[in-house]
C-alpha positions as protocol buffer text, in pm:
chain_id: "A"
residue {
  index: 1
  type: MET
  ca { x: -10283 y: -2511 z: -12411 }
}
residue {
  index: 2
  type: GLN
  ca { x: -10437 y: -2346 z: -12715 }
}
residue {
  index: 3
  type: PHE
  ca { x: -10234 y: -2243 z: -13009 }
}
residue {
  index: 4
  type: PHE
  ca { x: -10322 y: -1972 z: -13254 }
}
residue {
  index: 5
  type: ARG
  ca { x: -10217 y: -1939 z: -13619 }
}
residue {
  index: 6
  type: ALA
  ca { x: -10201 y: -1613 z: -13797 }
}
residue {
  index: 7
  type: THR
  ca { x: -10398 y: -1604 z: -14120 }
}
residue {
  index: 8
  type: ALA
  ca { x: -10332 y: -1377 z: -14405 }
}
residue {
  index: 9
  type: VAL
  ca { x: -10608 y: -1148 z: -14495 }
}
residue {
  index: 10
  type: PRO
  ca { x: -10646 y: -933 z: -14815 }
}
residue {
  index: 11
  type: TRP
  ca { x: -10692 y: -599 z: -14633 }
}
residue {
  index: 12
  type: ALA
  ca { x: -10361 y: -611 z: -14437 }
}
residue {
  index: 13
  type: ARG
  ca { x: -9999 y: -674 z: -14510 }
}
residue {
  index: 14
  type: SER
  ca { x: -9854 y: -971 z: -14326 }
}
residue {
  index: 15
  type: GLY
  ca { x: -9666 y: -876 z: -14004 }
}
residue {
  index: 16
  type: SER
  ca { x: -9763 y: -509 z: -14034 }
}
residue {
  index: 17
  type: GLY
  ca { x: -10034 y: -481 z: -13765 }
}
residue {
  index: 18
  type: PHE
  ca { x: -10209 y: -223 z: -13968 }
}
residue {
  index: 19
  type: THR
  ca { x: -10476 y: -231 z: -14240 }
}
residue {
  index: 20
  type: LEU
  ca { x: -10373 y: -138 z: -14590 }
}
residue {
  index: 21
  type: LEU
  ca { x: -10613 y: 160 z: -14582 }
}
residue {
  index: 22
  type: PHE
  ca { x: -10439 y: 284 z: -14264 }
}
residue {
  index: 23
  type: GLU
  ca { x: -10091 y: 240 z: -14425 }
}
residue {
  index: 24
  type: ALA
  ca { x: -10213 y: 435 z: -14724 }
}
residue {
  index: 25
  type: LEU
  ca { x: -10334 y: 709 z: -14500 }
}
residue {
  index: 26
  type: ILE
  ca { x: -9985 y: 720 z: -14326 }
}
residue {
  index: 27
  type: MET
  ca { x: -9800 y: 731 z: -14659 }
}
residue {
  index: 28
  type: MET
  ca { x: -10017 y: 1022 z: -14765 }
}
residue {
  index: 29
  type: MET
  ca { x: -9988 y: 1221 z: -14446 }
}
residue {
  index: 30
  type: ALA
  ca { x: -9610 y: 1175 z: -14439 }
}
residue {
  index: 31
  type: LYS
  ca { x: -9580 y: 1388 z: -14745 }
}
residue {
  index: 32
  type: ALA
  ca { x: -9730 y: 1676 z: -14572 }
}
residue {
  index: 33
  type: MET
  ca { x: -9643 y: 1658 z: -14212 }
}
residue {
  index: 34
  type: PRO
  ca { x: -9380 y: 1516 z: -13962 }
}
residue {
  index: 35
  type: VAL
  ca { x: -9412 y: 1164 z: -13873 }
}
residue {
  index: 36
  type: LYS
  ca { x: -9400 y: 1249 z: -13502 }
}
residue {
  index: 37
  type: SER
  ca { x: -9710 y: 1475 z: -13554 }
}
residue {
  index: 38
  type: ILE
  ca { x: -9881 y: 1173 z: -13737 }
}
residue {
  index: 39
  type: ALA
  ca { x: -9793 y: 947 z: -13447 }
}
residue {
  index: 40
  type: ASN
  ca { x: -9966 y: 1196 z: -13205 }
}
residue {
  index: 41
  type: ILE
  ca { x: -10280 y: 1201 z: -13427 }
}
residue {
  index: 42
  type: VAL
  ca { x: -10317 y: 833 z: -13470 }
}
residue {
  index: 43
  type: LYS
  ca { x: -10193 y: 744 z: -13118 }
}
residue {
  index: 44
  type: GLU
  ca { x: -9913 y: 519 z: -13237 }
}
residue {
  index: 45
  type: HIS
  ca { x: -9544 y: 523 z: -13171 }
}
residue {
  index: 46
  type: ASP
  ca { x: -9350 y: 693 z: -13452 }
}
residue {
  index: 47
  type: THR
  ca { x: -9110 y: 394 z: -13480 }
}
residue {
  index: 48
  type: ARG
  ca { x: -9395 y: 176 z: -13607 }
}
residue {
  index: 49
  type: LEU
  ca { x: -9488 y: 444 z: -13864 }
}
residue {
  index: 50
  type: TRP
  ca { x: -9130 y: 475 z: -13987 }
}
residue {
  index: 51
  type: ARG
  ca { x: -9132 y: 99 z: -14036 }
}
residue {
  index: 52
  type: VAL
  ca { x: -9438 y: 137 z: -14271 }
}
residue {
  index: 53
  type: LEU
  ca { x: -9267 y: 420 z: -14455 }
}
residue {
  index: 54
  type: ASN
  ca { x: -8934 y: 232 z: -14491 }
}
residue {
  index: 55
  type: HIS
  ca { x: -9121 y: -78 z: -14621 }
}
residue {
  index: 56
  type: TYR
  ca { x: -9310 y: 95 z: -14895 }
}
residue {
  index: 57
  type: VAL
  ca { x: -9021 y: 316 z: -15004 }
}
residue {
  index: 58
  type: HIS
  ca { x: -8786 y: 12 z: -15025 }
}
residue {
  index: 59
  type: GLU
  ca { x: -9056 y: -198 z: -15207 }
}
residue {
  index: 60
  type: SER
  ca { x: -9129 y: 73 z: -15458 }
}
residue {
  index: 61
  type: ARG
  ca { x: -8759 y: 145 z: -15527 }
}
residue {
  index: 62
  type: GLN
  ca { x: -8706 y: -218 z: -15608 }
}
residue {
  index: 63
  type: GLU
  ca { x: -8929 y: -179 z: -15905 }
}
residue {
  index: 64
  type: SER
  ca { x: -8758 y: 138 z: -16029 }
}
residue {
  index: 65
  type: ASP
  ca { x: -8625 y: 131 z: -16381 }
}
residue {
  index: 66
  type: PHE
  ca { x: -8322 y: 362 z: -16438 }
}
residue {
  index: 67
  type: SER
  ca { x: -8239 y: 221 z: -16799 }
}
residue {
  index: 68
  type: ALA
  ca { x: -8319 y: 559 z: -16957 }
}
residue {
  index: 69
  type: VAL
  ca { x: -8097 y: 776 z: -16733 }
}
residue {
  index: 70
  type: THR
  ca { x: -7824 y: 962 z: -16907 }
}
residue {
  index: 71
  type: GLU
  ca { x: -7780 y: 1293 z: -16716 }
}
residue {
  index: 72
  type: VAL
  ca { x: -7730 y: 1309 z: -16337 }
}
residue {
  index: 73
  type: GLY
  ca { x: -7698 y: 1590 z: -16089 }
}
residue {
  index: 74
  type: VAL
  ca { x: -7509 y: 1541 z: -15772 }
}
residue {
  index: 75
  type: ASP
  ca { x: -7531 y: 1747 z: -15447 }
}
residue {
  index: 76
  type: GLU
  ca { x: -7523 y: 1703 z: -15082 }
}
residue {
  index: 77
  type: THR
  ca { x: -7766 y: 1798 z: -14803 }
}
residue {
  index: 78
  type: SER
  ca { x: -7693 y: 1824 z: -14431 }
}
residue {
  index: 79
  type: SER
  ca { x: -7851 y: 1577 z: -14190 }
}
residue {
  index: 80
  type: LYS
  ca { x: -7768 y: 1687 z: -13840 }
}
residue {
  index: 81
  type: ARG
  ca { x: -7666 y: 2048 z: -13776 }
}
residue {
  index: 82
  type: GLY
  ca { x: -7441 y: 2054 z: -14077 }
}
residue {
  index: 83
  type: HIS
  ca { x: -7202 y: 1782 z: -13943 }
}
residue {
  index: 84
  type: ASN
  ca { x: -7337 y: 1482 z: -14129 }
}
residue {
  index: 85
  type: TYR
  ca { x: -7424 y: 1474 z: -14499 }
}
residue {
  index: 86
  type: VAL
  ca { x: -7638 y: 1283 z: -14741 }
}
residue {
  index: 87
  type: SER
  ca { x: -7552 y: 1285 z: -15106 }
}
residue {
  index: 88
  type: LEU
  ca { x: -7832 y: 1300 z: -15363 }
}
residue {
  index: 89
  type: PHE
  ca { x: -7827 y: 1180 z: -15721 }
}
residue {
  index: 90
  type: VAL
  ca { x: -8098 y: 1323 z: -15945 }
}
residue {
  index: 91
  type: ASP
  ca { x: -8211 y: 1238 z: -16301 }
}
residue {
  index: 92
  type: MET
  ca { x: -8169 y: 1586 z: -16463 }
}
residue {
  index: 93
  type: LYS
  ca { x: -8441 y: 1507 z: -16722 }
}
residue {
  index: 94
  type: SER
  ca { x: -8716 y: 1382 z: -16493 }
}
residue {
  index: 95
  type: SER
  ca { x: -8615 y: 1560 z: -16176 }
}
residue {
  index: 96
  type: GLN
  ca { x: -8639 y: 1240 z: -15988 }
}
residue {
  index: 97
  type: VAL
  ca { x: -8422 y: 1151 z: -15692 }
}
residue {
  index: 98
  type: LEU
  ca { x: -8254 y: 825 z: -15803 }
}
residue {
  index: 99
  type: PHE
  ca { x: -8035 y: 754 z: -15513 }
}
residue {
  index: 100
  type: ALA
  ca { x: -7955 y: 896 z: -15168 }
}
residue {
  index: 101
  type: THR
  ca { x: -7663 y: 777 z: -14946 }
}
residue {
  index: 102
  type: GLU
  ca { x: -7471 y: 893 z: -14646 }
}
residue {
  index: 103
  type: GLY
  ca { x: -7148 y: 1083 z: -14687 }
}
residue {
  index: 104
  type: LYS
  ca { x: -7011 y: 1322 z: -14945 }
}
residue {
  index: 105
  type: ASP
  ca { x: -6701 y: 1143 z: -15043 }
}
residue {
  index: 106
  type: ALA
  ca { x: -6591 y: 949 z: -15360 }
}
residue {
  index: 107
  type: SER
  ca { x: -6741 y: 631 z: -15229 }
}
residue {
  index: 108
  type: THR
  ca { x: -7099 y: 777 z: -15276 }
}
residue {
  index: 109
  type: LEU
  ca { x: -7040 y: 753 z: -15647 }
}
residue {
  index: 110
  type: GLU
  ca { x: -6935 y: 390 z: -15615 }
}
residue {
  index: 111
  type: ARG
  ca { x: -7259 y: 312 z: -15430 }
}
residue {
  index: 112
  type: PHE
  ca { x: -7465 y: 506 z: -15683 }
}
residue {
  index: 113
  type: ASN
  ca { x: -7292 y: 306 z: -15965 }
}
residue {
  index: 114
  type: ALA
  ca { x: -7400 y: -21 z: -15794 }
}
residue {
  index: 115
  type: ASP
  ca { x: -7757 y: 102 z: -15724 }
}
residue {
  index: 116
  type: LEU
  ca { x: -7787 y: 220 z: -16092 }
}
residue {
  index: 117
  type: GLU
  ca { x: -7699 y: -125 z: -16218 }
}
residue {
  index: 118
  type: ALA
  ca { x: -7936 y: -291 z: -15966 }
}
residue {
  index: 119
  type: HIS
  ca { x: -8217 y: -77 z: -16124 }
}
residue {
  index: 120
  type: LEU
  ca { x: -8141 y: -170 z: -16494 }
}
residue {
  index: 121
  type: GLY
  ca { x: -7929 y: 127 z: -16543 }
}
residue {
  index: 122
  type: ASP
  ca { x: -7592 y: 129 z: -16730 }
}
residue {
  index: 123
  type: PRO
  ca { x: -7322 y: 349 z: -16585 }
}
residue {
  index: 124
  type: SER
  ca { x: -7157 y: 377 z: -16937 }
}
residue {
  index: 125
  type: ASN
  ca { x: -7486 y: 539 z: -17049 }
}
residue {
  index: 126
  type: ILE
  ca { x: -7427 y: 837 z: -16814 }
}
residue {
  index: 127
  type: ARG
  ca { x: -7309 y: 1109 z: -17049 }
}
residue {
  index: 128
  type: GLU
  ca { x: -7342 y: 1419 z: -16836 }
}
residue {
  index: 129
  type: VAL
  ca { x: -7286 y: 1481 z: -16463 }
}
residue {
  index: 130
  type: CYS
  ca { x: -7347 y: 1816 z: -16299 }
}
residue {
  index: 131
  type: CYS
  ca { x: -7184 y: 1870 z: -15952 }
}
residue {
  index: 132
  type: ASP
  ca { x: -6983 y: 2127 z: -15756 }
}
residue {
  index: 133
  type: MET
  ca { x: -6603 y: 2142 z: -15757 }
}
residue {
  index: 134
  type: SER
  ca { x: -6567 y: 1884 z: -15471 }
}
residue {
  index: 135
  type: PRO
  ca { x: -6247 y: 1689 z: -15540 }
}
residue {
  index: 136
  type: ALA
  ca { x: -6427 y: 1380 z: -15396 }
}
residue {
  index: 137
  type: PHE
  ca { x: -6722 y: 1409 z: -15646 }
}
residue {
  index: 138
  type: ILE
  ca { x: -6475 y: 1477 z: -15941 }
}
residue {
  index: 139
  type: SER
  ca { x: -6259 y: 1171 z: -15869 }
}
residue {
  index: 140
  type: GLY
  ca { x: -6572 y: 956 z: -15807 }
}
residue {
  index: 141
  type: VAL
  ca { x: -6716 y: 1047 z: -16137 }
}
residue {
  index: 142
  type: GLU
  ca { x: -6400 y: 998 z: -16331 }
}
residue {
  index: 143
  type: LYS
  ca { x: -6348 y: 657 z: -16178 }
}
residue {
  index: 144
  type: HIS
  ca { x: -6701 y: 514 z: -16181 }
}
residue {
  index: 145
  type: PHE
  ca { x: -6861 y: 709 z: -16472 }
}
residue {
  index: 146
  type: PRO
  ca { x: -6566 y: 739 z: -16723 }
}
residue {
  index: 147
  type: GLU
  ca { x: -6796 y: 807 z: -17015 }
}
residue {
  index: 148
  type: ALA
  ca { x: -6954 y: 1106 z: -16848 }
}
residue {
  index: 149
  type: HIS
  ca { x: -6865 y: 1469 z: -16908 }
}
residue {
  index: 150
  type: LEU
  ca { x: -6859 y: 1692 z: -16606 }
}
residue {
  index: 151
  type: THR
  ca { x: -7039 y: 2025 z: -16583 }
}
residue {
  index: 152
  type: PHE
  ca { x: -6974 y: 2237 z: -16286 }
}
residue {
  index: 153
  type: ASP
  ca { x: -7284 y: 2390 z: -16151 }
}
residue {
  index: 154
  type: LYS
  ca { x: -7319 y: 2755 z: -16213 }
}
residue {
  index: 155
  type: PHE
  ca { x: -7433 y: 2843 z: -15863 }
}
residue {
  index: 156
  type: HIS
  ca { x: -7122 y: 2694 z: -15711 }
}
residue {
  index: 157
  type: VAL
  ca { x: -6898 y: 2856 z: -15969 }
}
residue {
  index: 158
  type: LEU
  ca { x: -7048 y: 3204 z: -15885 }
}
residue {
  index: 159
  type: LYS
  ca { x: -7012 y: 3119 z: -15520 }
}
residue {
  index: 160
  type: ILE
  ca { x: -6637 y: 3103 z: -15554 }
}
residue {
  index: 161
  type: ILE
  ca { x: -6634 y: 3450 z: -15713 }
}
residue {
  index: 162
  type: ASN
  ca { x: -6866 y: 3592 z: -15449 }
}
residue {
  index: 163
  type: GLU
  ca { x: -6659 y: 3451 z: -15170 }
}
residue {
  index: 164
  type: ALA
  ca { x: -6348 y: 3613 z: -15328 }
}
residue {
  index: 165
  type: VAL
  ca { x: -6523 y: 3951 z: -15338 }
}
residue {
  index: 166
  type: ASP
  ca { x: -6636 y: 3921 z: -14985 }
}
residue {
  index: 167
  type: GLU
  ca { x: -6282 y: 3833 z: -14870 }
}
residue {
  index: 168
  type: VAL
  ca { x: -6145 y: 4149 z: -15038 }
}
residue {
  index: 169
  type: ARG
  ca { x: -6413 y: 4355 z: -14857 }
}
residue {
  index: 170
  type: ARG
  ca { x: -6335 y: 4198 z: -14516 }
}
residue {
  index: 171
  type: GLN
  ca { x: -5966 y: 4273 z: -14547 }
}
residue {
  index: 172
  type: GLU
  ca { x: -6017 y: 4625 z: -14683 }
}
residue {
  index: 173
  type: GLN
  ca { x: -6279 y: 4743 z: -14432 }
}
residue {
  index: 174
  type: GLN
  ca { x: -6008 y: 4709 z: -14157 }
}
residue {
  index: 175
  type: SER
  ca { x: -5863 y: 5035 z: -14304 }
}
residue {
  index: 176
  type: ARG
  ca { x: -6175 y: 5157 z: -14479 }
}
residue {
  index: 177
  type: PRO
  ca { x: -6460 y: 5198 z: -14225 }
}
residue {
  index: 178
  type: GLU
  ca { x: -6706 y: 5312 z: -14500 }
}
residue {
  index: 179
  type: LEU
  ca { x: -6714 y: 4940 z: -14608 }
}
residue {
  index: 180
  type: LYS
  ca { x: -6865 y: 4816 z: -14288 }
}
residue {
  index: 181
  type: ARG
  ca { x: -7215 y: 4684 z: -14317 }
}
residue {
  index: 182
  type: THR
  ca { x: -7192 y: 4677 z: -14696 }
}
residue {
  index: 183
  type: ARG
  ca { x: -7152 y: 4312 z: -14751 }
}
residue {
  index: 184
  type: TYR
  ca { x: -7465 y: 4233 z: -14931 }
}
residue {
  index: 185
  type: ILE
  ca { x: -7434 y: 4532 z: -15158 }
}
residue {
  index: 186
  type: TRP
  ca { x: -7136 y: 4372 z: -15323 }
}
residue {
  index: 187
  type: LEU
  ca { x: -7290 y: 4027 z: -15352 }
}
residue {
  index: 188
  type: LYS
  ca { x: -7614 y: 4128 z: -15523 }
}
residue {
  index: 189
  type: ASN
  ca { x: -7666 y: 4249 z: -15881 }
}
residue {
  index: 190
  type: PRO
  ca { x: -7738 y: 4612 z: -15930 }
}
residue {
  index: 191
  type: LYS
  ca { x: -8100 y: 4553 z: -16048 }
}
residue {
  index: 192
  type: ASN
  ca { x: -8167 y: 4363 z: -15719 }
}
residue {
  index: 193
  type: LEU
  ca { x: -8054 y: 4647 z: -15481 }
}
residue {
  index: 194
  type: LYS
  ca { x: -8284 y: 4850 z: -15275 }
}
residue {
  index: 195
  type: GLU
  ca { x: -8280 y: 5231 z: -15339 }
}
residue {
  index: 196
  type: ASN
  ca { x: -8067 y: 5311 z: -15034 }
}
residue {
  index: 197
  type: GLN
  ca { x: -7830 y: 5018 z: -15127 }
}
residue {
  index: 198
  type: ALA
  ca { x: -7795 y: 5143 z: -15483 }
}
residue {
  index: 199
  type: ALA
  ca { x: -7711 y: 5491 z: -15349 }
}
residue {
  index: 200
  type: THR
  ca { x: -7443 y: 5356 z: -15121 }
}
residue {
  index: 201
  type: LEU
  ca { x: -7293 y: 5145 z: -15400 }
}
residue {
  index: 202
  type: GLU
  ca { x: -7276 y: 5456 z: -15634 }
}
residue {
  index: 203
  type: THR
  ca { x: -7104 y: 5646 z: -15356 }
}
residue {
  index: 204
  type: LEU
  ca { x: -6849 y: 5377 z: -15281 }
}
residue {
  index: 205
  type: GLN
  ca { x: -6775 y: 5332 z: -15663 }
}
residue {
  index: 206
  type: VAL
  ca { x: -6640 y: 5679 z: -15696 }
}
residue {
  index: 207
  type: LYS
  ca { x: -6298 y: 5648 z: -15870 }
}
residue {
  index: 208
  type: LYS
  ca { x: -6120 y: 5888 z: -15623 }
}
residue {
  index: 209
  type: LEU
  ca { x: -6190 y: 5624 z: -15337 }
}
residue {
  index: 210
  type: ASN
  ca { x: -6002 y: 5369 z: -15541 }
}
residue {
  index: 211
  type: LEU
  ca { x: -6161 y: 5084 z: -15336 }
}
residue {
  index: 212
  type: LYS
  ca { x: -6020 y: 4734 z: -15396 }
}
residue {
  index: 213
  type: THR
  ca { x: -6364 y: 4594 z: -15321 }
}
residue {
  index: 214
  type: ALA
  ca { x: -6513 y: 4808 z: -15599 }
}
residue {
  index: 215
  type: ARG
  ca { x: -6256 y: 4655 z: -15844 }
}
residue {
  index: 216
  type: ALA
  ca { x: -6339 y: 4308 z: -15719 }
}
residue {
  index: 217
  type: TYR
  ca { x: -6710 y: 4375 z: -15767 }
}
residue {
  index: 218
  type: HIS
  ca { x: -6662 y: 4479 z: -16128 }
}
residue {
  index: 219
  type: ILE
  ca { x: -6468 y: 4163 z: -16195 }
}
residue {
  index: 220
  type: ARG
  ca { x: -6748 y: 3963 z: -16049 }
}
residue {
  index: 221
  type: LEU
  ca { x: -7011 y: 4149 z: -16262 }
}
residue {
  index: 222
  type: ASN
  ca { x: -6795 y: 4084 z: -16579 }
}
residue {
  index: 223
  type: PHE
  ca { x: -6766 y: 3721 z: -16499 }
}
residue {
  index: 224
  type: GLN
  ca { x: -7156 y: 3685 z: -16487 }
}
residue {
  index: 225
  type: GLU
  ca { x: -7161 y: 3795 z: -16857 }
}
residue {
  index: 226
  type: PHE
  ca { x: -6970 y: 3480 z: -16930 }
}
residue {
  index: 227
  type: TRP
  ca { x: -7294 y: 3283 z: -16911 }
}
residue {
  index: 228
  type: ASN
  ca { x: -7455 y: 3494 z: -17187 }
}
residue {
  index: 229
  type: GLN
  ca { x: -7184 y: 3423 z: -17446 }
}
residue {
  index: 230
  type: PRO
  ca { x: -7245 y: 3208 z: -17752 }
}
residue {
  index: 231
  type: LEU
  ca { x: -7077 y: 2877 z: -17757 }
}
residue {
  index: 232
  type: HIS
  ca { x: -6806 y: 2977 z: -18000 }
}
residue {
  index: 233
  type: GLU
  ca { x: -6703 y: 3290 z: -17800 }
}
residue {
  index: 234
  type: ALA
  ca { x: -6737 y: 3140 z: -17451 }
}
residue {
  index: 235
  type: GLU
  ca { x: -6376 y: 3031 z: -17412 }
}
residue {
  index: 236
  type: THR
  ca { x: -6227 y: 3353 z: -17563 }
}
residue {
  index: 237
  type: PHE
  ca { x: -6442 y: 3551 z: -17312 }
}
residue {
  index: 238
  type: LEU
  ca { x: -6325 y: 3332 z: -17015 }
}
residue {
  index: 239
  type: ASN
  ca { x: -5958 y: 3369 z: -17130 }
}
residue {
  index: 240
  type: LYS
  ca { x: -5986 y: 3757 z: -17123 }
}
residue {
  index: 241
  type: TRP
  ca { x: -6163 y: 3751 z: -16786 }
}
residue {
  index: 242
  type: TYR
  ca { x: -5892 y: 3523 z: -16645 }
}
residue {
  index: 243
  type: PHE
  ca { x: -5617 y: 3745 z: -16763 }
}
residue {
  index: 244
  type: TRP
  ca { x: -5793 y: 4045 z: -16598 }
}
residue {
  index: 245
  type: ALA
  ca { x: -5849 y: 3857 z: -16275 }
}
residue {
  index: 246
  type: THR
  ca { x: -5498 y: 3724 z: -16252 }
}
residue {
  index: 247
  type: HIS
  ca { x: -5359 y: 4073 z: -16314 }
}
residue {
  index: 248
  type: SER
  ca { x: -5582 y: 4240 z: -16064 }
}
residue {
  index: 249
  type: ARG
  ca { x: -5333 y: 4253 z: -15778 }
}
residue {
  index: 250
  type: LEU
  ca { x: -5627 y: 4117 z: -15558 }
}
residue {
  index: 251
  type: GLU
  ca { x: -5510 y: 3798 z: -15408 }
}
residue {
  index: 252
  type: SER
  ca { x: -5853 y: 3665 z: -15333 }
}
residue {
  index: 253
  type: ILE
  ca { x: -5968 y: 3730 z: -15697 }
}
residue {
  index: 254
  type: LYS
  ca { x: -5643 y: 3575 z: -15834 }
}
residue {
  index: 255
  type: LYS
  ca { x: -5699 y: 3259 z: -15616 }
}
residue {
  index: 256
  type: ALA
  ca { x: -6057 y: 3231 z: -15748 }
}
residue {
  index: 257
  type: ALA
  ca { x: -5922 y: 3267 z: -16106 }
}
residue {
  index: 258
  type: TYR
  ca { x: -5673 y: 2993 z: -16046 }
}
residue {
  index: 259
  type: THR
  ca { x: -5956 y: 2762 z: -15923 }
}
residue {
  index: 260
  type: MET
  ca { x: -6149 y: 2836 z: -16234 }
}
residue {
  index: 261
  type: LYS
  ca { x: -5838 y: 2742 z: -16448 }
}
residue {
  index: 262
  type: ARG
  ca { x: -5811 y: 2404 z: -16267 }
}
residue {
  index: 263
  type: HIS
  ca { x: -6183 y: 2337 z: -16357 }
}
residue {
  index: 264
  type: TRP
  ca { x: -6175 y: 2510 z: -16697 }
}
residue {
  index: 265
  type: ASN
  ca { x: -6328 y: 2222 z: -16908 }
}
residue {
  index: 266
  type: GLY
  ca { x: -6612 y: 2151 z: -16664 }
}
residue {
  index: 267
  type: ILE
  ca { x: -6708 y: 2528 z: -16653 }
}
residue {
  index: 268
  type: LEU
  ca { x: -6705 y: 2551 z: -17035 }
}
residue {
  index: 269
  type: ARG
  ca { x: -6904 y: 2218 z: -17062 }
}
residue {
  index: 270
  type: TRP
  ca { x: -7212 y: 2411 z: -16955 }
}
residue {
  index: 271
  type: PHE
  ca { x: -7245 y: 2572 z: -17304 }
}
residue {
  index: 272
  type: THR
  ca { x: -7284 y: 2220 z: -17440 }
}
residue {
  index: 273
  type: SER
  ca { x: -7481 y: 2042 z: -17175 }
}
residue {
  index: 274
  type: ARG
  ca { x: -7691 y: 2334 z: -17044 }
}
residue {
  index: 275
  type: ILE
  ca { x: -7743 y: 2156 z: -16715 }
}
residue {
  index: 276
  type: ASN
  ca { x: -7719 y: 2300 z: -16367 }
}
residue {
  index: 277
  type: ASN
  ca { x: -7820 y: 2195 z: -16015 }
}
residue {
  index: 278
  type: GLY
  ca { x: -8119 y: 2419 z: -15990 }
}
residue {
  index: 279
  type: ILE
  ca { x: -8341 y: 2109 z: -15973 }
}
residue {
  index: 280
  type: LEU
  ca { x: -8130 y: 1980 z: -15685 }
}
residue {
  index: 281
  type: GLU
  ca { x: -8143 y: 2304 z: -15491 }
}
residue {
  index: 282
  type: GLY
  ca { x: -8525 y: 2298 z: -15522 }
}
residue {
  index: 283
  type: ILE
  ca { x: -8534 y: 1941 z: -15383 }
}
residue {
  index: 284
  type: ASN
  ca { x: -8294 y: 2030 z: -15116 }
}
residue {
  index: 285
  type: SER
  ca { x: -8505 y: 2316 z: -14999 }
}
residue {
  index: 286
  type: LEU
  ca { x: -8810 y: 2090 z: -14968 }
}
residue {
  index: 287
  type: ILE
  ca { x: -8583 y: 1839 z: -14772 }
}
residue {
  index: 288
  type: GLN
  ca { x: -8464 y: 2118 z: -14537 }
}
residue {
  index: 289
  type: ALA
  ca { x: -8813 y: 2245 z: -14486 }
}
residue {
  index: 290
  type: ALA
  ca { x: -8930 y: 1900 z: -14395 }
}
residue {
  index: 291
  type: LYS
  ca { x: -8645 y: 1844 z: -14166 }
}
residue {
  index: 292
  type: ALA
  ca { x: -8707 y: 2183 z: -13994 }
}
residue {
  index: 293
  type: LYS
  ca { x: -9084 y: 2083 z: -13938 }
}
residue {
  index: 294
  type: ALA
  ca { x: -8974 y: 1753 z: -13795 }
}
residue {
  index: 295
  type: ARG
  ca { x: -8693 y: 1917 z: -13587 }
}
residue {
  index: 296
  type: GLY
  ca { x: -8454 y: 1677 z: -13748 }
}
residue {
  index: 297
  type: TYR
  ca { x: -8456 y: 1287 z: -13801 }
}
residue {
  index: 298
  type: ARG
  ca { x: -8347 y: 1041 z: -13548 }
}
residue {
  index: 299
  type: THR
  ca { x: -8139 y: 834 z: -13794 }
}
residue {
  index: 300
  type: ILE
  ca { x: -7989 y: 876 z: -14139 }
}
residue {
  index: 301
  type: LYS
  ca { x: -8214 y: 601 z: -14265 }
}
residue {
  index: 302
  type: ASN
  ca { x: -8519 y: 789 z: -14175 }
}
residue {
  index: 303
  type: LEU
  ca { x: -8386 y: 1104 z: -14350 }
}
residue {
  index: 304
  type: ILE
  ca { x: -8308 y: 909 z: -14662 }
}
residue {
  index: 305
  type: THR
  ca { x: -8659 y: 751 z: -14652 }
}
residue {
  index: 306
  type: MET
  ca { x: -8801 y: 1101 z: -14635 }
}
residue {
  index: 307
  type: ILE
  ca { x: -8590 y: 1220 z: -14923 }
}
residue {
  index: 308
  type: TYR
  ca { x: -8719 y: 934 z: -15144 }
}
residue {
  index: 309
  type: LEU
  ca { x: -9077 y: 1012 z: -15030 }
}
residue {
  index: 310
  type: ILE
  ca { x: -9032 y: 1381 z: -15118 }
}
residue {
  index: 311
  type: GLY
  ca { x: -8832 y: 1363 z: -15439 }
}
residue {
  index: 312
  type: GLY
  ca { x: -8826 y: 991 z: -15560 }
}
residue {
  index: 313
  type: LYS
  ca { x: -9154 y: 1000 z: -15760 }
}
residue {
  index: 314
  type: LEU
  ca { x: -9227 y: 660 z: -15623 }
}
residue {
  index: 315
  type: GLU
  ca { x: -9554 y: 464 z: -15676 }
}
residue {
  index: 316
  type: PHE
  ca { x: -9690 y: 264 z: -15399 }
}
residue {
  index: 317
  type: ARG
  ca { x: -9916 y: -46 z: -15409 }
}
residue {
  index: 318
  type: LEU
  ca { x: -10183 y: 87 z: -15172 }
}
residue {
  index: 319
  type: PRO
  ca { x: -10557 y: 137 z: -15185 }
}
residue {
  index: 320
  type: THR
  ca { x: -10683 y: 485 z: -15257 }
}
């Protein structure tokens, strides 16, 4: 009986079954096209290619240095048809995805805390965190990053107001048919309306119609001016808006205002931190585009690997 011994060679990784040049090609192609498509081109099963991606992403992340990270943005992205989620943690200064993990509860902050320390980061150095108003994220930040100030993302704050305006419209259109098919008119800023939409808005805002939706719309527009205030006038402006909203006799608007009150400090913190999750929204759109091209990912692990590949700014030890 003959015995064979595997010998290490300089042009292939031990146990890989592929040359380093081939693996470099796979890593490059994976940033531009679905792994399944690559598998069809190179005549390999995609599972083997995912092993290559997972190896190099893991290897590169082991060498990551998060010691300079002080500002973090947190957001979630859907994994499968909106039912499963992955939470993303991004360095707000470098726009780098630091960590991605399954779920969107408070435990994701605990896992990020551990991962940060594993990459030379110090949780006590995190001074600013930007996120939505998720109670899970808020409690996770308070517990695991006690030195951090919370800034609530502008997009999510405005979303609460927009949802309140839309709720007023939905209820009112039951008795006011002229409001049907006008949803997006009330959710856009006047300068972004098409000519016919602007004409419709002007007609519906006539005082004699006394539409509740029109009143809610003006409260929304006024709130948007909040972000244009100088720091020393911001809280005064917000107090005046809060009084108007809570005395509007519009239940949805009042509810939105009470939500703002509960998150008062995090909303005002924007005037000091000046951070928002626009960076994460951009990364999220790239992730969703990649997911759509791939028609989803078989496992959460594969999705997370792709997230790091897209936004992790990783360097790989591969020939070029």
